[in-house]
C-alpha positions as CSV (number, residue, x, y, z in Angstrom):
1,X,-4.1,18.1,-6.5
2,X,-3.3,15.5,-3.9
3,X,-0.3,13.3,-3.1
4,X,-1.1,9.8,-1.9
5,X,1.6,7.9,0.0
6,X,0.7,4.2,0.0
7,X,2.6,1.9,2.4
8,X,2.3,-1.8,2.9
9,X,2.6,-3.0,6.6
10,X,5.7,-4.5,8.0
11,X,6.5,-8.2,8.3
12,X,4.4,-10.6,10.4
13,X,5.1,-14.3,11.3
14,X,2.3,-15.1,8.7
15,X,4.4,-13.4,6.0
16,X,7.5,-15.1,7.1
17,X,5.8,-18.5,6.9
18,X,4.0,-17.6,3.6
19,X,0.6,-18.0,5.2
20,X,-2.5,-16.2,3.9
21,X,-3.5,-13.6,6.5
22,X,-6.5,-11.6,5.2
23,X,-8.8,-10.6,8.1
24,X,-6.6,-12.5,10.6
25,X,-5.0,-10.1,13.0
26,X,-1.4,-11.1,13.9
27,X,1.0,-8.3,15.1
28,X,4.3,-7.3,13.5
29,X,7.2,-9.5,14.3
30,X,10.6,-8.1,15.4
31,X,11.7,-7.7,11.8
32,X,8.5,-6.0,10.8
33,X,9.0,-3.4,13.6
34,X,12.5,-2.8,12.4
35,X,11.3,-2.4,8.8
36,X,8.8,0.2,9.9
37,X,11.5,2.1,11.9
38,X,13.8,2.1,8.8
39,X,11.1,3.6,6.7
40,X,10.3,6.2,9.4
41,X,14.0,7.2,9.5
42,X,14.0,7.5,5.7
43,X,10.9,9.7,5.6
44,X,12.1,11.9,8.5
45,X,15.4,12.6,6.8
46,X,13.6,14.5,4.0
47,X,13.5,18.3,4.4
48,X,10.0,19.2,5.5
49,X,8.3,22.5,4.8
50,X,5.5,22.5,7.4
51,X,4.1,25.9,6.5
52,X,3.7,26.3,2.8
53,X,0.7,25.0,0.9
54,X,0.9,22.0,-1.4
55,X,2.0,23.3,-4.8
56,X,2.4,21.7,-8.2
57,X,5.7,19.9,-8.4
58,X,8.4,20.9,-11.0
59,X,7.0,20.7,-14.5
60,X,8.7,18.4,-16.9
61,X,7.9,16.9,-20.2
62,X,7.8,13.3,-21.2
63,X,6.7,12.1,-24.6
64,X,5.5,15.7,-25.3
65,X,3.0,15.6,-22.4
66,X,3.4,17.7,-19.2
67,X,3.9,15.9,-16.0
68,X,4.8,17.0,-12.4
69,X,7.3,14.9,-10.5
70,X,9.1,15.2,-7.2
71,X,11.3,12.4,-6.2
72,X,13.2,14.3,-3.5
73,X,10.9,13.6,-0.6
74,X,7.4,13.1,0.8
75,X,7.0,15.9,3.4
76,X,4.1,15.7,5.8
77,X,2.7,18.8,7.3
78,X,0.3,19.2,10.3
79,X,-2.7,19.6,8.0
80,X,-2.0,16.4,6.1
81,X,-3.8,13.2,6.9
82,X,-2.8,9.7,7.9
83,X,-5.0,6.7,7.6
84,X,-4.6,3.0,8.0
85,X,-6.4,-0.3,8.0
86,X,-7.9,-1.2,11.4
87,X,-5.9,-4.5,11.5
88,X,-3.1,-4.6,14.0
89,X,-0.2,-5.1,11.6
90,X,-1.1,-1.9,9.6
91,X,-1.9,0.2,12.6
92,X,1.4,-0.8,14.3
93,X,3.3,0.1,11.2
94,X,1.6,3.5,11.0
95,X,2.4,4.2,14.6
96,X,6.0,3.4,14.2
97,X,6.4,5.4,11.0
98,X,4.3,8.5,11.9
99,X,5.2,8.9,15.6
100,X,3.0,11.3,17.6
101,X,0.7,11.9,14.6
102,X,-3.1,11.4,14.6
103,X,-4.0,8.2,12.7
104,X,-7.5,7.3,11.5
105,X,-8.2,3.5,11.3
106,X,-10.6,2.4,8.6
107,X,-12.0,-1.1,8.1
108,X,-12.5,-0.4,4.4
109,X,-8.7,-0.7,3.9
110,X,-8.4,-4.2,5.3
111,X,-6.8,-6.9,3.3
112,X,-9.1,-9.2,1.3
113,X,-11.0,-11.8,3.4
114,X,-9.4,-15.0,2.2
115,X,-12.0,-17.3,3.8
116,X,-10.9,-20.9,4.1
117,X,-7.4,-20.0,2.9
118,X,-6.6,-17.9,6.0
119,X,-3.8,-19.2,8.2
120,X,-2.7,-21.7,5.6
121,X,0.4,-21.7,3.5
122,X,0.4,-22.4,-0.2
123,X,1.3,-26.1,0.2
124,X,-1.6,-26.6,2.6
125,X,-4.1,-24.8,0.4
126,X,-3.0,-26.9,-2.6
127,X,-3.6,-30.0,-0.6
128,X,-7.0,-29.0,0.8
129,X,-8.4,-26.8,-2.0
130,X,-6.5,-27.5,-5.2
131,X,-9.2,-26.3,-7.6
132,X,-9.9,-23.1,-5.7
133,X,-6.2,-22.3,-5.4
134,X,-5.6,-22.9,-9.2
135,X,-8.5,-20.7,-10.0
136,X,-7.3,-18.0,-7.6
137,X,-3.9,-17.9,-9.3
138,X,-5.1,-18.1,-12.9
139,X,-8.3,-16.1,-12.7
140,X,-8.3,-14.0,-9.5
141,X,-11.1,-11.7,-10.8
142,X,-13.6,-14.6,-11.3
143,X,-13.1,-16.7,-8.2
144,X,-14.8,-16.5,-4.8
145,X,-12.8,-18.3,-2.1
146,X,-15.3,-20.2,0.2
147,X,-16.2,-18.0,3.2
148,X,-14.2,-15.1,1.7
149,X,-14.6,-12.1,-0.5
150,X,-14.5,-11.6,-4.3
151,X,-11.6,-9.5,-5.5
152,X,-14.1,-7.2,-7.3
153,X,-15.8,-6.5,-3.9
154,X,-12.6,-5.6,-2.3
155,X,-11.7,-3.3,-5.2
156,X,-15.1,-1.6,-4.8
157,X,-14.8,-1.0,-1.0
158,X,-11.2,0.3,-1.4
159,X,-12.0,2.6,-4.4
160,X,-15.2,4.0,-2.8
161,X,-13.4,5.0,0.5
162,X,-10.3,6.3,-1.2
163,X,-12.3,8.4,-3.6
164,X,-14.2,9.9,-0.6
165,X,-10.9,10.7,1.2
166,X,-9.4,12.3,-1.8
167,X,-12.5,14.5,-2.3
168,X,-12.4,15.6,1.3
169,X,-8.7,16.5,1.4
170,X,-8.0,18.6,-1.7
171,X,-4.5,20.0,-1.6
172,X,-3.4,17.7,1.2
173,X,-0.9,14.9,1.3
174,X,-2.5,11.6,2.4
175,X,-0.6,8.7,3.9
176,X,-2.3,5.3,3.9
177,X,-0.8,2.3,5.6
178,X,-2.6,-0.8,4.4
179,X,-2.0,-4.3,2.8
180,X,-0.7,-5.8,-0.4
181,X,-4.1,-6.5,-1.8
182,X,-5.6,-3.0,-1.5
183,X,-2.4,-1.4,-2.8
184,X,-2.4,-3.7,-5.8
185,X,-6.0,-2.9,-6.5
186,X,-5.4,0.9,-6.3
187,X,-2.4,0.5,-8.7
188,X,-4.5,-1.7,-11.1
189,X,-7.1,1.0,-11.3
190,X,-4.6,3.7,-12.0
191,X,-2.8,1.6,-14.6
192,X,-6.1,0.5,-16.1
193,X,-5.2,-3.1,-15.6
194,X,-7.8,-5.9,-15.7
195,X,-8.0,-7.4,-12.2
196,X,-6.6,-10.6,-13.6
197,X,-3.3,-8.8,-13.7
198,X,-3.5,-8.4,-9.9
199,X,-0.5,-10.8,-9.4
200,X,1.7,-8.8,-11.8
201,X,2.2,-6.0,-9.2
202,X,4.7,-6.8,-6.4
203,X,4.3,-5.2,-3.0
204,X,7.0,-6.0,-0.4
205,X,6.7,-5.3,3.3
206,X,6.9,-1.6,4.1
207,X,7.0,-0.8,0.4
208,X,6.6,2.9,-0.4
209,X,4.3,4.0,-3.3
210,X,3.7,7.6,-4.2
211,X,0.9,8.8,-6.5
212,X,0.2,12.4,-7.5
213,X,-3.4,13.1,-8.4
214,X,-3.2,15.9,-11.0
215,X,-5.8,17.6,-13.2
216,X,-4.7,15.4,-16.0
217,X,-5.0,12.3,-13.9
218,X,-3.0,10.2,-11.4
219,X,0.7,9.8,-11.9
220,X,2.7,7.0,-10.2
221,X,5.9,8.6,-8.9
222,X,7.2,5.6,-6.9
223,X,6.1,1.9,-6.8
224,X,7.2,-0.9,-4.4
225,X,10.2,1.2,-3.3
226,X,12.0,-0.6,-0.5
227,X,15.3,1.2,-0.8
228,X,15.2,1.9,3.0
229,X,15.6,-1.9,3.5
230,X,18.2,-2.4,0.7
231,X,20.4,0.5,1.8
232,X,20.3,-0.7,5.4
233,X,21.4,-4.1,4.2
234,X,24.2,-2.6,2.1
235,X,22.7,-3.4,-1.3
236,X,23.7,-1.0,-4.1
237,X,20.7,0.7,-5.7
238,X,22.6,0.6,-9.0
239,X,22.2,-3.2,-9.3
């Protein structure tokens, strides 16, 4: 089995201004660096067993079916692997969260190339490319943004590389710091969603997602978890 820790990068000025970023390469802003530091603190506060092998998590039953869940923490051991997109905002986030750990940068986990949308906010896109924008929102699977990628092509490159990494790291925990698009596509695949449901999955900056790959198939343990930001802001998790 494997455990996959999926993390979206911290905030950039593009995010703050609601601009499409894609292959553009802005750094984290001050808030983004603070978000990554909060997640690092959260993960480091878990008890870590750095010597024992990865074992099945406590067995529970839901709907008559066995499942293994562990919501107490996400320990990383020296033998576990950390990957990230090669774009600056993802690599910076990974460096802040996983201090002093080896991080492998991979272009396959870049955000979607948004072509002519890149650098523009929604209002500017609606003004310049109204039909393409409407198609992108209503039918993301079927549209190709000029000078950009198709969503299906992004899904293919992400799935191919992730499958290879999982096959090469049996029994390891894998952390992957990437972008909202690739994370949504991975979750769509696990949930067996049509890609036109792409927008129905939210991913906030530094969101934590945990997936356990079991013999019976993948199990999503956490999704879009930003409690490290909410707790820091004094928001009750019961609301």
